[in-house]
KOLGU-4560 file (N, C-alpha, C; in nm, 3 decimals, padded with zeros to 5 digits):
<recs>
<n_xx: 08.413 n_yy: 05.337 n_zz: 00.107 ca_xx: 08.359 ca_yy: 05.372 ca_zz: 00.238 c_xx: 08.337 c_yy: 05.245 c_zz: 00.320 mol: A seq: 1 type: MET>
<n_xx: 08.387 n_yy: 05.243 n_zz: 00.440 ca_xx: 08.372 ca_yy: 05.126 ca_zz: 00.526 c_xx: 08.234 c_yy: 05.126 c_zz: 00.590 mol: A seq: 2 type: THR>
<n_xx: 08.185 n_yy: 05.008 n_zz: 00.628 ca_xx: 08.053 ca_yy: 04.999 ca_zz: 00.692 c_xx: 08.044 c_yy: 05.087 c_zz: 00.817 mol: A seq: 3 type: PRO>
<n_xx: 08.156 n_yy: 05.091 n_zz: 00.893 ca_xx: 08.154 ca_yy: 05.170 ca_zz: 01.016 c_xx: 08.139 c_yy: 05.319 c_zz: 00.983 mol: A seq: 4 type: ARG>
<n_xx: 08.203 n_yy: 05.358 n_zz: 00.874 ca_xx: 08.198 ca_yy: 05.498 ca_zz: 00.832 c_xx: 08.055 c_yy: 05.539 c_zz: 00.797 mol: A seq: 5 type: HIS>
<n_xx: 07.987 n_yy: 05.454 n_zz: 00.720 ca_xx: 07.850 ca_yy: 05.487 ca_zz: 00.679 c_xx: 07.756 c_yy: 05.486 c_zz: 00.800 mol: A seq: 6 type: SER>
<n_xx: 07.782 n_yy: 05.397 n_zz: 00.895 ca_xx: 07.700 ca_yy: 05.392 ca_zz: 01.016 c_xx: 07.715 c_yy: 05.522 c_zz: 01.095 mol: A seq: 7 type: LEU>
<n_xx: 07.839 n_yy: 05.569 n_zz: 01.104 ca_xx: 07.867 ca_yy: 05.694 ca_zz: 01.175 c_xx: 07.796 c_yy: 05.810 c_zz: 01.107 mol: A seq: 8 type: LEU>
<n_xx: 07.804 n_yy: 05.811 n_zz: 00.974 ca_xx: 07.737 ca_yy: 05.917 ca_zz: 00.898 c_xx: 07.587 c_yy: 05.915 c_zz: 00.922 mol: A seq: 9 type: LEU>
<n_xx: 07.531 n_yy: 05.794 n_zz: 00.925 ca_xx: 07.386 ca_yy: 05.781 ca_zz: 00.947 c_xx: 07.350 c_yy: 05.834 c_zz: 01.086 mol: A seq: 10 type: ARG>
<n_xx: 07.431 n_yy: 05.800 n_zz: 01.186 ca_xx: 07.404 ca_yy: 05.847 ca_zz: 01.322 c_xx: 07.410 c_yy: 05.999 c_zz: 01.330 mol: A seq: 11 type: GLN>
<n_xx: 07.509 n_yy: 06.057 n_zz: 01.261 ca_xx: 07.522 ca_yy: 06.203 ca_zz: 01.261 c_xx: 07.400 c_yy: 06.266 c_zz: 01.195 mol: A seq: 12 type: VAL>
<n_xx: 07.356 n_yy: 06.205 n_zz: 01.084 ca_xx: 07.240 ca_yy: 06.258 ca_zz: 01.012 c_xx: 07.115 c_yy: 06.251 c_zz: 01.100 mol: A seq: 13 type: ARG>
<n_xx: 07.099 n_yy: 06.140 n_zz: 01.172 ca_xx: 06.984 ca_yy: 06.123 ca_zz: 01.261 c_xx: 06.990 c_yy: 06.227 c_zz: 01.374 mol: A seq: 14 type: ILE>
<n_xx: 07.110 n_yy: 06.246 n_zz: 01.428 ca_xx: 07.130 ca_yy: 06.342 ca_zz: 01.536 c_xx: 07.093 c_yy: 06.483 c_zz: 01.491 mol: A seq: 15 type: LEU>
<n_xx: 07.141 n_yy: 06.521 n_zz: 01.372 ca_xx: 07.110 ca_yy: 06.653 ca_zz: 01.318 c_xx: 06.960 c_yy: 06.666 c_zz: 01.295 mol: A seq: 16 type: ILE>
<n_xx: 06.900 n_yy: 06.560 n_zz: 01.242 ca_xx: 06.757 ca_yy: 06.561 ca_zz: 01.215 c_xx: 06.675 c_yy: 06.578 c_zz: 01.341 mol: A seq: 17 type: GLY>
<n_xx: 06.708 n_yy: 06.502 n_zz: 01.445 ca_xx: 06.631 ca_yy: 06.510 ca_zz: 01.570 c_xx: 06.652 c_yy: 06.644 c_zz: 01.639 mol: A seq: 18 type: THR>
<n_xx: 06.775 n_yy: 06.695 n_zz: 01.637 ca_xx: 06.799 ca_yy: 06.823 ca_zz: 01.702 c_xx: 06.728 c_yy: 06.935 c_zz: 01.627 mol: A seq: 19 type: SER>
<n_xx: 06.721 n_yy: 06.922 n_zz: 01.493 ca_xx: 06.651 ca_yy: 07.023 ca_zz: 01.413 c_xx: 06.502 c_yy: 07.021 c_zz: 01.446 mol: A seq: 20 type: TRP>
<n_xx: 06.446 n_yy: 06.900 n_zz: 01.457 ca_xx: 06.305 ca_yy: 06.885 ca_zz: 01.492 c_xx: 06.281 c_yy: 06.942 c_zz: 01.632 mol: A seq: 21 type: ILE>
<n_xx: 06.373 n_yy: 06.912 n_zz: 01.724 ca_xx: 06.361 ca_yy: 06.962 ca_zz: 01.861 c_xx: 06.365 c_yy: 07.114 c_zz: 01.866 mol: A seq: 22 type: GLY>
<n_xx: 06.456 n_yy: 07.174 n_zz: 01.790 ca_xx: 06.468 ca_yy: 07.319 ca_zz: 01.787 c_xx: 06.342 c_yy: 07.382 c_zz: 01.729 mol: A seq: 23 type: CYS>
<n_xx: 06.291 n_yy: 07.320 n_zz: 01.624 ca_xx: 06.169 ca_yy: 07.372 ca_zz: 01.560 c_xx: 06.052 c_yy: 07.365 c_zz: 01.657 mol: A seq: 24 type: THR>
<n_xx: 06.042 n_yy: 07.253 n_zz: 01.728 ca_xx: 05.933 ca_yy: 07.234 ca_zz: 01.824 c_xx: 05.944 c_yy: 07.336 c_zz: 01.938 mol: A seq: 25 type: ALA>
<n_xx: 06.067 n_yy: 07.357 n_zz: 01.986 ca_xx: 06.091 ca_yy: 07.453 ca_zz: 02.093 c_xx: 06.053 c_yy: 07.593 c_zz: 02.048 mol: A seq: 26 type: LEU>
<n_xx: 06.097 n_yy: 07.629 n_zz: 01.927 ca_xx: 06.067 ca_yy: 07.762 ca_zz: 01.874 c_xx: 05.916 c_yy: 07.779 c_zz: 01.858 mol: A seq: 27 type: ALA>
<n_xx: 05.850 n_yy: 07.674 n_zz: 01.811 ca_xx: 05.705 ca_yy: 07.679 ca_zz: 01.794 c_xx: 05.634 c_yy: 07.697 c_zz: 01.927 mol: A seq: 28 type: GLY>
<n_xx: 05.680 n_yy: 07.624 n_zz: 02.028 ca_xx: 05.619 ca_yy: 07.634 ca_zz: 02.160 c_xx: 05.642 c_yy: 07.772 c_zz: 02.220 mol: A seq: 29 type: ALA>
<n_xx: 05.763 n_yy: 07.824 n_zz: 02.203 ca_xx: 05.795 ca_yy: 07.957 ca_zz: 02.256 c_xx: 05.709 c_yy: 08.064 c_zz: 02.189 mol: A seq: 30 type: ALA>
<n_xx: 05.693 n_yy: 08.052 n_zz: 02.058 ca_xx: 05.610 ca_yy: 08.147 ca_zz: 01.985 c_xx: 05.466 c_yy: 08.140 c_zz: 02.032 mol: A seq: 31 type: THR>
<n_xx: 05.416 n_yy: 08.018 n_zz: 02.050 ca_xx: 05.278 ca_yy: 07.999 ca_zz: 02.095 c_xx: 05.258 c_yy: 08.061 c_zz: 02.233 mol: A seq: 32 type: ALA>
<n_xx: 05.355 n_yy: 08.041 n_zz: 02.322 ca_xx: 05.345 ca_yy: 08.097 ca_zz: 02.456 c_xx: 05.346 c_yy: 08.250 c_zz: 02.451 mol: A seq: 33 type: GLN>
<n_xx: 05.430 n_yy: 08.305 n_zz: 02.362 ca_xx: 05.439 ca_yy: 08.449 ca_zz: 02.350 c_xx: 05.306 c_yy: 08.506 c_zz: 02.301 mol: A seq: 34 type: ARG>
<n_xx: 05.247 n_yy: 08.437 n_zz: 02.204 ca_xx: 05.117 ca_yy: 08.480 ca_zz: 02.151 c_xx: 05.011 c_yy: 08.473 c_zz: 02.261 mol: A seq: 35 type: VAL>
<n_xx: 05.013 n_yy: 08.365 n_zz: 02.339 ca_xx: 04.918 ca_yy: 08.349 ca_zz: 02.450 c_xx: 04.934 c_yy: 08.463 c_zz: 02.550 mol: A seq: 36 type: ASP>
<n_xx: 05.058 n_yy: 08.493 n_zz: 02.586 ca_xx: 05.085 ca_yy: 08.598 ca_zz: 02.683 c_xx: 05.037 c_yy: 08.733 c_zz: 02.630 mol: A seq: 37 type: ALA>
<n_xx: 05.062 n_yy: 08.759 n_zz: 02.502 ca_xx: 05.020 ca_yy: 08.886 ca_zz: 02.442 c_xx: 04.867 c_yy: 08.895 c_zz: 02.440 mol: A seq: 38 type: ALA>
<n_xx: 04.802 n_yy: 08.785 n_zz: 02.410 ca_xx: 04.655 ca_yy: 08.783 ca_zz: 02.406 c_xx: 04.598 c_yy: 08.807 c_zz: 02.546 mol: A seq: 39 type: THR>
<n_xx: 04.657 n_yy: 08.740 n_zz: 02.645 ca_xx: 04.611 ca_yy: 08.758 ca_zz: 02.783 c_xx: 04.630 c_yy: 08.902 c_zz: 02.828 mol: A seq: 40 type: LEU>
<n_xx: 04.744 n_yy: 08.958 n_zz: 02.796 ca_xx: 04.774 ca_yy: 09.095 ca_zz: 02.834 c_xx: 04.677 c_yy: 09.190 c_zz: 02.767 mol: A seq: 41 type: LEU>
<n_xx: 04.651 n_yy: 09.166 n_zz: 02.639 ca_xx: 04.558 ca_yy: 09.249 ca_zz: 02.563 c_xx: 04.418 c_yy: 09.242 c_zz: 02.624 mol: A seq: 42 type: ASP>
<n_xx: 04.373 n_yy: 09.122 n_zz: 02.656 ca_xx: 04.241 ca_yy: 09.104 ca_zz: 02.718 c_xx: 04.235 c_yy: 09.177 c_zz: 02.852 mol: A seq: 43 type: ASP>
<n_xx: 04.343 n_yy: 09.164 n_zz: 02.929 ca_xx: 04.349 ca_yy: 09.227 ca_zz: 03.060 c_xx: 04.338 c_yy: 09.379 c_zz: 03.047 mol: A seq: 44 type: ASP>
<n_xx: 04.413 n_yy: 09.436 n_zz: 02.952 ca_xx: 04.411 ca_yy: 09.581 ca_zz: 02.932 c_xx: 04.273 c_yy: 09.628 c_zz: 02.886 mol: A seq: 45 type: LEU>
<n_xx: 04.212 n_yy: 09.554 n_zz: 02.796 ca_xx: 04.080 ca_yy: 09.592 ca_zz: 02.746 c_xx: 03.975 c_yy: 09.585 c_zz: 02.857 mol: A seq: 46 type: GLN>
<n_xx: 03.990 n_yy: 09.487 n_zz: 02.945 ca_xx: 03.895 ca_yy: 09.472 ca_zz: 03.056 c_xx: 03.907 c_yy: 09.591 c_zz: 03.150 mol: A seq: 47 type: THR>
<n_xx: 04.030 n_yy: 09.637 n_zz: 03.173 ca_xx: 04.050 ca_yy: 09.750 ca_zz: 03.263 c_xx: 04.002 c_yy: 09.881 c_zz: 03.201 mol: A seq: 48 type: ARG>
<n_xx: 04.022 n_yy: 09.895 n_zz: 03.070 ca_xx: 03.984 ca_yy: 10.020 ca_zz: 03.003 c_xx: 03.832 c_yy: 10.031 c_zz: 02.990 mol: A seq: 49 type: ILE>
<n_xx: 03.769 n_yy: 09.924 n_zz: 02.943 ca_xx: 03.623 ca_yy: 09.930 ca_zz: 02.923 c_xx: 03.550 c_yy: 09.921 c_zz: 03.057 mol: A seq: 50 type: SER>
<n_xx: 03.442 n_yy: 09.994 n_zz: 03.073 ca_xx: 03.368 ca_yy: 09.996 ca_zz: 03.200 c_xx: 03.293 c_yy: 09.866 c_zz: 03.225 mol: A seq: 51 type: PRO>
</recs>
């Protein structure tokens, strides 16, 4: 394996790692927002129903 080859492999591995972390963070943020929206909606509905 040539030095350039291993460097390329390392860059690809780093790229995959960062994109995986990014996707996980995005999914986590989206889930958190969805939970927040559901909670707000639930609170809103309960406020309207209860006198």
